[in-house]
DSSP file (Angstrom, degrees, kcal/mol; ACC not computed):
  #  RESIDUE AA STRUCTURE BP1 BP2  ACC     N-H-->O    O-->H-N    N-H-->O    O-->H-N    TCO  KAPPA ALPHA  PHI   PSI    X-CA   Y-CA   Z-CA
    1    1 A M     >        0   0    0      0, 0.0     4,-2.7     0, 0.0     5,-0.2   0.000 360.0 360.0 360.0 -43.1   14.9   -6.4   21.9
    2    2 A A  H  >  +     0   0    0      1,-0.2     4,-2.7     2,-0.2     5,-0.2   0.907 360.0  51.7 -57.0 -40.4   11.1   -7.0   21.7
    3    3 A R  H  > S+     0   0    0      2,-0.2     4,-2.9     1,-0.2    -1,-0.2   0.934 109.3  49.1 -62.8 -47.0   10.6   -3.3   21.3
    4    4 A K  H  > S+     0   0    0      1,-0.2     4,-3.0     2,-0.2     5,-0.3   0.949 112.7  47.7 -58.3 -50.0   13.1   -3.0   18.5
    5    5 A T  H  X S+     0   0    0     -4,-2.7     4,-2.4     1,-0.2    -1,-0.2   0.923 112.4  48.8 -56.2 -47.9   11.6   -5.9   16.7
    6    6 A N  H  X S+     0   0    0     -4,-2.7     4,-2.7    -5,-0.2    -1,-0.2   0.904 111.5  50.6 -59.7 -42.8    8.1   -4.5   17.1
    7    7 A Y  H  X S+     0   0    0     -4,-2.9     4,-3.0     1,-0.2    -2,-0.2   0.955 111.9  45.7 -60.6 -50.7    9.2   -1.0   15.9
    8    8 A S  H  X S+     0   0    0     -4,-3.0     4,-2.7     1,-0.2    -1,-0.2   0.881 111.9  52.8 -62.8 -35.6   10.9   -2.4   12.8
    9    9 A F  H  X S+     0   0    0     -4,-2.4     4,-2.5    -5,-0.3    -1,-0.2   0.948 111.6  45.2 -65.3 -46.6    7.9   -4.5   12.1
   10   10 A E  H  X S+     0   0    0     -4,-2.7     4,-2.7     1,-0.2    -2,-0.2   0.930 112.5  52.4 -62.1 -44.5    5.5   -1.5   12.3
   11   11 A K  H  X S+     0   0    0     -4,-3.0     4,-2.7     1,-0.2    -1,-0.2   0.925 109.9  48.5 -52.4 -49.1    7.9    0.5   10.2
   12   12 A R  H  X S+     0   0    0     -4,-2.7     4,-2.8     1,-0.2    -1,-0.2   0.904 109.8  51.0 -64.7 -41.2    8.0   -2.2    7.6
   13   13 A Q  H  X S+     0   0    0     -4,-2.5     4,-2.5     2,-0.2    -1,-0.2   0.923 110.9  49.9 -61.8 -42.8    4.2   -2.5    7.5
   14   14 A K  H  X S+     0   0    0     -4,-2.7     4,-2.5     1,-0.2    -2,-0.2   0.937 112.2  46.3 -58.3 -47.5    3.9    1.3    7.1
   15   15 A E  H  X S+     0   0    0     -4,-2.7     4,-2.7     1,-0.2    -2,-0.2   0.908 112.3  50.8 -66.4 -40.1    6.4    1.3    4.2
   16   16 A L  H  X S+     0   0    0     -4,-2.8     4,-2.7     2,-0.2    -1,-0.2   0.927 111.1  48.9 -60.6 -44.4    4.6   -1.7    2.5
   17   17 A A  H  X S+     0   0    0     -4,-2.5     4,-2.6     1,-0.2    -2,-0.2   0.910 110.3  50.8 -63.7 -42.3    1.3    0.1    2.8
   18   18 A K  H  X S+     0   0    0     -4,-2.5     4,-2.7     2,-0.2     5,-0.2   0.941 112.2  46.5 -61.5 -46.7    2.8    3.3    1.4
   19   19 A K  H  X S+     0   0    0     -4,-2.7     4,-2.7     1,-0.2    -2,-0.2   0.919 110.8  52.1 -61.0 -40.5    4.2    1.3   -1.6
   20   20 A K  H  X S+     0   0    0     -4,-2.7     4,-2.6     2,-0.2    -1,-0.2   0.925 111.1  47.6 -63.4 -43.7    1.0   -0.5   -2.2
   21   21 A K  H  X S+     0   0    0     -4,-2.6     4,-2.7     1,-0.2    -1,-0.2   0.940 113.0  48.4 -63.7 -44.7   -0.9    2.8   -2.2
   22   22 A K  H  X S+     0   0    0     -4,-2.7     4,-2.7     1,-0.2    -1,-0.2   0.920 112.2  49.2 -60.0 -43.7    1.6    4.3   -4.6
   23   23 A E  H  X S+     0   0    0     -4,-2.7     4,-2.5    -5,-0.2    -1,-0.2   0.891 110.5  50.2 -62.5 -41.4    1.4    1.3   -6.9
   24   24 A E  H  X S+     0   0    0     -4,-2.6     4,-2.5     2,-0.2    -1,-0.2   0.912 110.8  49.6 -63.2 -42.8   -2.4    1.4   -6.9
   25   25 A K  H  X S+     0   0    0     -4,-2.7     4,-2.4     2,-0.2    -2,-0.2   0.929 111.2  49.4 -62.4 -45.0   -2.4    5.0   -7.8
   26   26 A R  H  X S+     0   0    0     -4,-2.7     4,-2.6     1,-0.2    -2,-0.2   0.931 111.7  47.9 -58.9 -46.0    0.1    4.4  -10.6
   27   27 A L  H  X S+     0   0    0     -4,-2.5     4,-2.6     1,-0.2     5,-0.2   0.901 111.0  51.6 -63.7 -41.1   -1.9    1.6  -12.0
   28   28 A R  H  < S+     0   0    0     -4,-2.5    -1,-0.2     1,-0.2    -2,-0.2   0.904 112.3  45.8 -62.4 -39.6   -5.1    3.6  -11.8
   29   29 A K  H  < S+     0   0    0     -4,-2.4    -2,-0.2    -5,-0.2    -1,-0.2   0.902 116.5  46.9 -70.2 -39.9   -3.5    6.5  -13.7
   30   30 A Q  H  < S-     0   0    0     -4,-2.6    -2,-0.2    -5,-0.2    -3,-0.2   0.974 125.1 -13.6 -65.0 -58.2   -2.0    4.1  -16.3
   31   31 A G  S  < S+     0   0    0     -4,-2.6    -3,-0.1    -5,-0.2    -4,-0.1   0.729 111.9  14.2-117.2 -91.3   -4.8    1.9  -17.3
   32   32 A K     >  +     0   0    0     -5,-0.2     4,-1.5     1,-0.2     5,-0.1  -0.708  43.7 162.6-110.6  81.0   -8.2    0.9  -16.1
   33   33 A P  H  > S+     0   0    0      0, 0.0     4,-2.4     0, 0.0     5,-0.2   0.823  75.9  61.2 -66.7 -31.3   -9.6    3.3  -13.5
   34   34 A D  H  > S+     0   0    0      2,-0.2     4,-2.1     1,-0.2     5,-0.2   0.941 104.6  46.3 -64.2 -46.7  -13.2    2.0  -14.0
   35   35 A E  H  > S+     0   0    0      1,-0.2     4,-2.5     2,-0.2     5,-0.2   0.948 112.8  49.7 -57.4 -52.2  -12.4   -1.6  -13.0
   36   36 A E  H  X S+     0   0    0     -4,-1.5     4,-2.1     1,-0.2    -1,-0.2   0.913 112.5  46.0 -56.5 -46.7  -10.5   -0.6   -9.9
   37   37 A E  H  X S+     0   0    0     -4,-2.4     4,-2.3     1,-0.2    -1,-0.2   0.874 109.7  54.5 -67.6 -35.5  -13.1    1.8   -8.6
   38   38 A E  H  < S+     0   0    0     -4,-2.1    -1,-0.2    -5,-0.2    -2,-0.2   0.946 109.6  48.8 -61.4 -46.4  -15.9   -0.7   -9.2
   39   39 A N  H  < S+     0   0    0     -4,-2.5    -2,-0.2     1,-0.2    -1,-0.2   0.911 113.7  45.1 -58.5 -44.0  -14.1   -3.3   -7.1
   40   40 A E  H  <        0   0    0     -4,-2.1    -1,-0.2     1,-0.2    -2,-0.2   0.881 360.0 360.0 -73.0 -36.3  -13.5   -0.9   -4.3
   41   41 A S     <        0   0    0     -4,-2.3    -1,-0.2    -5,-0.2    -2,-0.2   0.473 360.0 360.0 -71.1 360.0  -17.0    0.6   -4.1
């Protein structure tokens, strides 16, 4: 059971990370790329 839970947790984390990246990309395309890049650099 521990393995299954761990697997689903990892899968969820990966999916969340993917969604986050997609969202960031979309926001960057839509609006203010300058602000975003300044914060990251």
